[in-house]
Each structure stands twice: as structure tokens, then as C-alpha cells.
TORDO-591339 format. One record per residue (C-alpha): x, y, z. Coordinates in steps of 0.05 Angstrom, whole numbers, plus 32768, in hexadecimal, padded with zeros to 4 digits. Example, Ala and Ser with C-alpha at 12.3 -4.5 7.8 and 13.67 -1.06 7.14 Angstrom:
BEGIN
80F67FA6809C/81117FEB808F/
This chain:
BEGIN
7FFD80028000/801680477FEB/80178059803A/80408026804D/8077803F8015/806F808C8033/80AB809A8065/808080AA80A1/80BA80E480AB/80A681088065/808C81588070/8079814580BB/8073818480E2/80A881A4810A/808381C38148/80CD81D88164/80DD82018133/80BE82488140/809C82638107/80C582A0810C/80F9826F80F4/80D5824B80C6/80C1828F80A5/810B82AB80A5/811E825D8082/80E6826A804E/80FE82AF803D/814C82918035/81248259800B/810B828F7FE6/814182BB7FD9/816D827C7FC4/813282677F8B/8120829F7F6A/815C82AD7F43/8156826C7F2B/8107827F7F1D/812982C07EF9/815782997ECE/813482647EB8/80EF828D7E9D/810782D17E92/80FC82D07E4B/80AA82CC7E63/809B83107E59/805B83087E37/803E82D17E65/800382DE7E94/800282E17EDA/7FE6829A7EE6/801682767EB5/8057829A7ED8/8040827D7F22/8035823D7F0A/807F823F7EEE/808F825D7F39/806982237F66/808881F07F3C/80D382127F41/80C8821C7F89/80AD81D47F94/80E381B27F6C/811981CD7F99/80F081CF7FE3/80EE81837FDC/813B81847FE8/812F81B88027/811E81A0806E/80EE81B58081/80CC81A8803D/809C81DC8037/806481D3800D/805082057FD7/800882067FBE/7FEB82347F88/7FA482567F92/7FA082457FD8/7F5B82587FF9/7F5B8290802B/7F228285805B/7EF782C68071/7ECC82CE80AB/7E9C82F58087/7E8982F18047/7EA582C18003/7EF282A0800B/7F2982BB7FE8/7F6482957FC5/7FA982B17FCF/7FDB82987F8F/800A82737FBB/800982548006/803682348025/802E81FF8056/805F81D18079/802E819A807A/7FF78181804C/7FD3817B808D/7FD781BD809F/7F8B81E5808C/7FB1822A8085/7FF58240806E/802482618098/8034828F805C/801E82A9801E/803382C77FE1/801382F77FAA/802282FF7F5C/8019833B7F39/803383517EEC/8050838E7EE2/803D83AA7EBC/7FF9839B7EC4/7FC2839E7E84/7F9383C17E79/7FA6840B7E85/7F76840E7EC4/7F8D83D97EF1/7FDA83F07EED/7FD783FD7F33/7FC283BB7F4E/800083A37F6B/7FEE83CE7FA4/7F9F83E57F99/7F6583D57F6E/7F3583FD7F3E/7EFA83DF7F57/7EEB83F07F9C/7EBD83AC7F9E/7EF0837D7F8B/7F2B838D7FB3/7F5A83787F80/7F95839A7F94/7FDB83657FAB/7FEA83957FED/7F9F83AD7FF6/7F8F83627FF7/7FBD83618038/7FAE83978052/7F618384804F/7F75833D806D/7F5A831B802D/7FA982F88023/7FCE82E3805A/7F8D82E0807F/7FA982E780CD/7FF982DD80B9/8027830D80CE/805783058094/804A82F48049/806A83068007/805E83277FC2/807E83157F7C/808283447F43/808E83297EFF/80A983607EDA/80A283587E96/80B383A37E77/80E883D77E96/810B83C67ED9/810383B57F1B/811A83F97F32/80EA84227F0F/80B683F07F28/80C583F47F6E/80CE84497F62/807D84407F44/805E841B7F70/8075843F7FB4/805884867F8A/801C84627F89/801884527FD0/802E849A7FE8/7FF884B27FB5/7FCA847F7FE8/7FEA849F801C/7FDA84F0800C/7F9884E57FE6/7F7A84AF7FFD/7F2E84BA8019/7F1984678027/7F1C8469806B/7F0A841E807D/7F57841B8055/7F9084418078/7FD08454804C/8011846F8077/805B84628069/805F84268085/80428408804B/80788427801D/80AC83F28005/80ED83F68027/812283D78004/8146839A801D/818783708012/818883547FCB/81AA831B7FAE/819E831E7F6A/81A3835D7F3E/816583397F13/813B833A7F49/813783767F7E/811483667FCF/80EC839E8001/80C4839D8035/808C83BB804D/806183B48094/801883BE807D/7FE983C780B4/7FA383A780A8/7F5683BA80B1/7F54839280F1/7F8E83C08117/7FC48380810C/7FFD838A80D6/8020835980AB/80708361808F/806A83528049/809F8343801D/80A5835C7FD7/80D0833E7FA0/80D4835A7F5A/80E7832A7F22/810A83407EE7/80E983127EA6/80EA83467E7F/811F831A7E55/
């Protein structure tokens, strides 16, 4: 029987390892693996977000199998909501196949985003009812539900990472200066701050984003150049 052939230690939970250490290990793993993804799929500057995320998940899963603990990456992971319809985040990360919820999530966006009216979707959507913006969804606790850390991946398909990081911060600054939405407050802590970059082909940033429930989440931002 299949059960008899499985190693019972495979993908076993690691209760002795704190969540902070697990997050640090995961972030180090992402830092190591993103340059591989970038090199392998650099020419896909016309591919859809879904196609790119599928390639990313497969790349992460392949290399995760060689690590301990072995992270489980799942595309289109359900994010259960206390009220209203459940949402899905692009990638959920689990430690064990029996876990009900991911301990870390990643949301992916293309840069640029089409059509023109959706150009700011890395930050905020163009429809106040759909909440399609990447950072916006984390601030509303629709993604990274009840988590203290998560990440965003930007597939840079035109231009360079430096250009986009400046533009993203200009969109956030505009929301800080002019936002009239009382349910979603934007402050300087939402701005992207540069972290140590591991590779010239991708830039890493971080932000601390206050949620609508008063808690906060640290977002790690990875801008990956696949413009060819």
C-alpha cells in the first residue's frame, strides 16, 4: 500500500521551530530561488500573470524538495473570511499537508498592468467594491489573513526595477496625500523601503502596512526583471 511506502518523517511538522525562524528560513529560500526563476524565465515578457505564477510555483516547489523543512507551495490558496465571500491568494506556503491555513502568502502582479485603468493595481484597484489592489488586499486582511508577514512578487515585463519601485512609491504617496477612503488609511509606513538586494536582476523592498482591523503586516516586495 502507498501508506506503507511513505516515510513517516517526510514533511513532518517542526513544532520546535518558531514561526519567526520559519519565516526567516522561507525568506532566505526565496532569496536563493528567485534568481533561478528569473534566469530561466527571463524572456517571458508577454506571458500572463497566471502563467508566470505557475512557473514560479513549480520552481519554488522543485527546490523546496531539497530543503528541510520542506515548504509546500500551493497556487490559488483559499483565504477564509470571517464575513463575506472567501478570497484566493496567488501562492500559499504550508509546512504540512494537513495544515488548514498557510503560514505565509505571496501575491503576484505584472508590471505594467493592462488595461491602463488598472495600472496602479500593484497598490490599489480601480474599483472600490472589488478590492483588486495587491497591497490593498493585505491591508484589508483579504490576503495574508491574520498573518504578520507575507510577500508580493512583481513580474517586471517592461522597463527596470528601479523605475517601478519609484512609481509604486509615488502611487502610495498620492494615496497618503489625497485618499478620501476613511476605511483604508495610507501612511509613510506603507512606502517601500529598500532591503539588501541579492541580485541585480531583482530588487527587494519591505513595508509595514496597517490593516483595517488595527493590526499590521510586514510585506516583503520582490521586483523581478523578466523583460528579456
